[in-house]
C-alpha positions as CSV (number, residue, x, y, z in Angstrom):
1,X,-16.5,-23.6,23.6
2,X,-12.9,-22.3,23.6
3,X,-12.1,-19.6,21.0
4,X,-8.9,-19.7,19.1
5,X,-7.8,-16.7,17.0
6,X,-5.4,-17.5,14.1
7,X,-3.6,-14.7,12.3
8,X,-3.1,-15.2,8.6
9,X,-5.3,-16.8,5.9
10,X,-3.0,-19.0,3.7
11,X,-3.7,-22.6,2.8
12,X,-1.0,-23.7,5.3
13,X,-3.4,-22.8,8.2
14,X,-6.2,-25.2,7.1
15,X,-4.9,-28.3,8.9
16,X,-4.5,-26.2,12.1
17,X,-8.1,-24.9,11.7
18,X,-9.4,-28.5,11.2
19,X,-7.5,-29.9,14.2
20,X,-8.6,-27.1,16.5
21,X,-12.2,-27.6,15.4
22,X,-11.8,-31.4,16.0
23,X,-10.7,-30.5,19.5
24,X,-13.8,-28.5,20.1
25,X,-12.5,-25.0,19.4
26,X,-14.3,-22.1,17.7
27,X,-11.8,-20.7,15.2
28,X,-11.5,-17.1,14.1
29,X,-9.1,-16.3,11.3
30,X,-7.8,-12.7,10.8
31,X,-6.1,-10.7,8.1
32,X,-6.9,-7.9,5.7
33,X,-7.7,-10.2,2.8
34,X,-11.2,-11.7,3.1
35,X,-10.8,-13.9,0.0
36,X,-7.8,-15.8,1.4
37,X,-8.3,-19.6,1.4
38,X,-8.2,-20.4,5.1
39,X,-11.2,-18.1,5.9
40,X,-13.5,-20.5,4.1
41,X,-12.7,-23.1,6.7
42,X,-12.8,-21.1,9.9
43,X,-15.9,-20.5,12.0
44,X,-15.5,-16.7,11.7
45,X,-13.4,-14.2,9.8
46,X,-12.1,-10.9,11.2
47,X,-10.8,-8.2,8.9
48,X,-7.7,-6.8,10.6
49,X,-4.1,-6.3,9.6
50,X,-1.9,-8.9,11.3
51,X,0.9,-6.3,11.6
52,X,-1.2,-3.9,13.6
53,X,-0.8,-5.1,17.1
54,X,-3.3,-2.7,18.7
55,X,-5.9,-3.7,16.1
56,X,-5.2,-7.4,16.8
57,X,-5.5,-6.8,20.5
58,X,-8.9,-5.0,20.1
59,X,-10.2,-7.8,17.9
60,X,-9.1,-10.4,20.5
61,X,-10.8,-8.5,23.3
62,X,-14.0,-8.1,21.2
63,X,-14.2,-11.8,20.5
64,X,-13.2,-12.8,24.0
65,X,-10.7,-15.3,22.8
66,X,-8.9,-18.0,24.8
67,X,-5.9,-18.4,22.7
68,X,-4.0,-16.8,19.7
69,X,-1.4,-18.0,17.3
70,X,0.1,-16.7,14.0
71,X,0.8,-20.0,12.1
72,X,2.9,-19.9,8.9
73,X,2.5,-16.1,9.0
74,X,5.7,-14.5,10.3
75,X,4.5,-10.9,10.1
76,X,1.8,-11.6,12.7
77,X,3.8,-13.4,15.3
78,X,4.7,-10.3,17.3
79,X,1.1,-9.1,17.2
80,X,-0.1,-12.4,18.5
81,X,2.5,-12.3,21.3
82,X,1.4,-8.8,22.2
83,X,-2.3,-9.7,22.4
84,X,-1.6,-12.8,24.4
85,X,0.6,-10.9,26.9
86,X,-2.0,-8.1,27.3
87,X,-4.8,-10.6,27.8
88,X,-2.9,-13.0,30.1
89,X,-3.1,-15.8,27.6
90,X,-0.4,-18.5,27.1
91,X,2.2,-17.9,24.4
92,X,5.6,-19.2,23.2
93,X,7.5,-16.4,24.9
94,X,7.3,-12.9,26.2
95,X,6.3,-10.2,23.7
96,X,9.7,-8.4,23.9
97,X,11.5,-11.7,23.3
98,X,9.3,-12.5,20.3
99,X,9.8,-9.0,19.0
100,X,13.6,-9.5,19.1
101,X,13.3,-12.8,17.3
102,X,11.1,-11.4,14.6
103,X,13.3,-8.3,13.9
104,X,16.7,-9.1,12.4
105,X,18.1,-5.8,13.6
106,X,17.0,-6.4,17.2
107,X,18.1,-10.0,17.0
108,X,21.6,-9.2,15.8
109,X,22.0,-6.6,18.6
110,X,20.7,-9.2,21.2
111,X,23.2,-11.8,20.0
112,X,26.1,-9.3,20.1
113,X,25.1,-7.9,23.5
114,X,24.9,-11.4,25.0
115,X,28.2,-12.8,23.7
116,X,26.9,-14.9,20.8
117,X,28.9,-15.1,17.5
118,X,27.2,-12.7,15.1
119,X,28.1,-11.3,11.7
120,X,29.3,-7.7,11.7
121,X,26.0,-5.8,11.1
122,X,24.1,-2.5,11.3
123,X,20.4,-1.7,10.8
124,X,19.0,1.4,9.2
125,X,15.8,3.3,8.4
126,X,17.6,5.9,6.2
127,X,18.5,4.4,2.8
128,X,21.3,7.0,2.3
129,X,23.0,6.4,5.6
130,X,24.8,3.2,4.6
131,X,26.6,5.0,1.8
132,X,28.6,6.7,4.6
133,X,29.5,3.4,6.2
134,X,31.1,1.6,3.3
135,X,34.3,1.1,5.3
136,X,32.4,-0.2,8.3
137,X,31.7,-3.6,6.6
138,X,33.9,-6.4,5.4
139,X,32.7,-6.9,1.8
140,X,30.8,-8.7,0.4
141,X,27.7,-7.9,2.4
142,X,24.1,-9.2,2.6
143,X,21.2,-6.6,2.6
144,X,17.8,-7.7,3.9
145,X,14.6,-6.3,5.4
146,X,14.5,-6.7,9.2
147,X,11.0,-8.1,9.2
148,X,10.5,-10.4,6.2
149,X,10.6,-14.2,6.0
150,X,11.4,-16.7,3.3
151,X,14.5,-14.8,2.2
152,X,12.3,-12.1,0.6
153,X,14.2,-9.0,-0.3
154,X,17.7,-10.5,0.4
155,X,20.6,-9.5,-1.9
156,X,24.3,-10.2,-1.8
157,X,26.3,-7.1,-2.7
158,X,29.9,-7.4,-3.8
159,X,30.3,-3.8,-5.2
160,X,29.4,-0.8,-3.0
161,X,28.0,0.9,-6.1
162,X,25.2,-1.7,-6.2
163,X,24.2,-1.0,-2.6
164,X,21.3,1.5,-3.3
165,X,19.6,-1.0,-5.6
166,X,19.8,-3.8,-2.9
167,X,18.4,-1.4,-0.3
168,X,15.4,-0.6,-2.5
169,X,14.8,-4.4,-2.9
170,X,14.9,-4.9,0.9
171,X,12.6,-2.0,1.6
172,X,10.0,-3.3,-0.9
173,X,9.9,-6.7,0.8
174,X,9.7,-5.3,4.3
175,X,6.9,-3.8,6.3
176,X,8.4,-1.3,8.8
177,X,10.9,0.7,6.6
178,X,14.0,-0.8,8.3
179,X,16.7,-2.9,6.7
180,X,19.9,-4.5,7.9
181,X,23.3,-4.8,6.2
182,X,25.7,-7.5,7.5
183,X,29.0,-9.2,6.5
184,X,28.5,-12.2,4.2
185,X,29.5,-15.3,6.2
186,X,31.4,-18.0,4.3
187,X,30.4,-21.2,6.1
188,X,31.9,-24.6,6.6
189,X,30.0,-27.4,4.9
190,X,26.3,-26.7,4.4
191,X,24.1,-24.1,5.9
192,X,21.8,-25.8,8.5
193,X,18.1,-25.6,8.9
194,X,16.0,-27.2,11.7
195,X,12.5,-27.2,13.2
196,X,13.0,-27.1,16.9
197,X,10.5,-27.6,19.8
198,X,10.9,-26.4,23.4
199,X,9.0,-27.3,26.5
200,X,9.4,-24.6,29.2
201,X,12.4,-23.3,27.3
202,X,14.2,-26.6,27.1
203,X,14.9,-28.0,23.6
204,X,13.2,-31.4,23.4
205,X,13.4,-31.8,19.6
206,X,15.8,-30.2,17.1
207,X,17.5,-32.2,14.3
208,X,19.3,-30.1,11.7
209,X,19.1,-30.6,7.9
210,X,21.5,-29.5,5.2
211,X,20.2,-26.6,3.1
212,X,20.9,-26.7,-0.6
213,X,20.6,-23.7,-2.9
214,X,19.9,-23.2,-6.6
215,X,22.3,-20.4,-7.8
216,X,20.1,-20.0,-10.9
217,X,16.9,-19.5,-9.0
218,X,15.0,-16.1,-9.0
219,X,16.1,-15.8,-5.3
220,X,19.3,-17.9,-4.9
221,X,19.2,-17.4,-1.1
222,X,15.9,-19.3,-0.7
223,X,16.7,-23.0,0.1
224,X,15.8,-25.2,-2.8
225,X,16.2,-28.5,-0.9
226,X,16.6,-29.8,2.7
227,X,18.4,-33.1,3.3
228,X,18.2,-35.0,6.7
229,X,20.3,-35.7,8.6
230,X,22.7,-32.8,8.4
231,X,26.3,-33.8,7.5
232,X,28.0,-31.5,10.1
233,X,30.2,-33.3,12.5
234,X,29.1,-34.1,16.1
235,X,31.2,-31.3,17.7
236,X,29.8,-28.6,15.4
237,X,26.2,-29.9,15.9
238,X,26.7,-29.8,19.7
239,X,28.1,-26.2,19.6
240,X,25.1,-25.0,17.7
241,X,22.6,-26.8,19.9
242,X,24.4,-25.4,23.0
243,X,24.2,-21.9,21.7
244,X,20.5,-22.2,20.7
245,X,19.6,-23.6,24.2
246,X,21.4,-20.7,25.8
247,X,19.5,-18.3,23.6
248,X,16.1,-19.9,24.6
249,X,16.9,-19.5,28.3
250,X,18.2,-15.9,27.8
251,X,15.0,-14.9,26.1
252,X,12.8,-16.7,28.6
253,X,11.1,-18.7,25.9
254,X,8.4,-21.2,26.9
255,X,6.7,-24.0,24.9
256,X,6.5,-24.0,21.1
257,X,8.0,-24.6,17.7
258,X,10.7,-22.6,15.9
259,X,12.3,-22.6,12.5
260,X,16.0,-22.1,13.0
261,X,18.8,-21.4,10.4
262,X,22.4,-21.7,11.5
263,X,25.8,-22.4,10.3
264,X,29.4,-23.1,11.2
265,X,31.5,-20.3,9.8
266,X,34.7,-21.0,7.9
267,X,36.4,-19.7,11.0
268,X,35.0,-22.7,12.9
269,X,32.5,-20.6,15.0
270,X,28.8,-21.4,15.4
271,X,26.4,-18.8,14.2
272,X,22.6,-18.6,14.8
273,X,21.3,-16.8,11.8
274,X,17.5,-16.8,12.1
275,X,15.0,-18.0,14.7
276,X,11.3,-17.6,13.8
């Protein structure tokens, strides 16, 4: 019987567990919270932090797994990629590429180094350092953790005096003590969101939706609604898809699914904002 290790324990994983079992797999779920819902459905539970890549690798070796994923659990994706690469198991992309996609600081640097449009940005691990870089940014700015998902810890800052508060919010929501500050991009039309699928790095599915936001929400940067199809014009849609395809090949990605956020700036340029 094939053994599949799934990092995370939320209810979102339950359909994946059931399908894997239906296909004849023995499913092991992992995180550091034994009372999480998904563990009641898996064949075995392993208590290990999903952000500790060495611990995940050791657990994978111990259980002699045949495959590993981190489904609906962004913090564990890099650990899953690391274990898969060390054990010679299939994965969506190389560990270094996955690490770049999961870390906003590394991702912004990769985009810049490879000629993609990218907001003016800088990442830090010293919360006082940005106070010396006030003139580096074109205000307003966005402050966010480099390793969180779902817009957790994201704050728009219009007044430099409010920067220390936003940095604390970002650090609270992150895991590795790093945060990023970047220029706030004014975009044309709606911000775009899409679930993409690649086969051997080639995009085979990837329609965009319009993201709508609730300015009165607790976090106004978390999308409140998605509407398909996106209303961007054909040329803008093609420009974004062309850039995303170039990114997939540049990172040597393989076969798998991604959630991608992107936009066309008010300057008419395509921007890939997040790939997870």
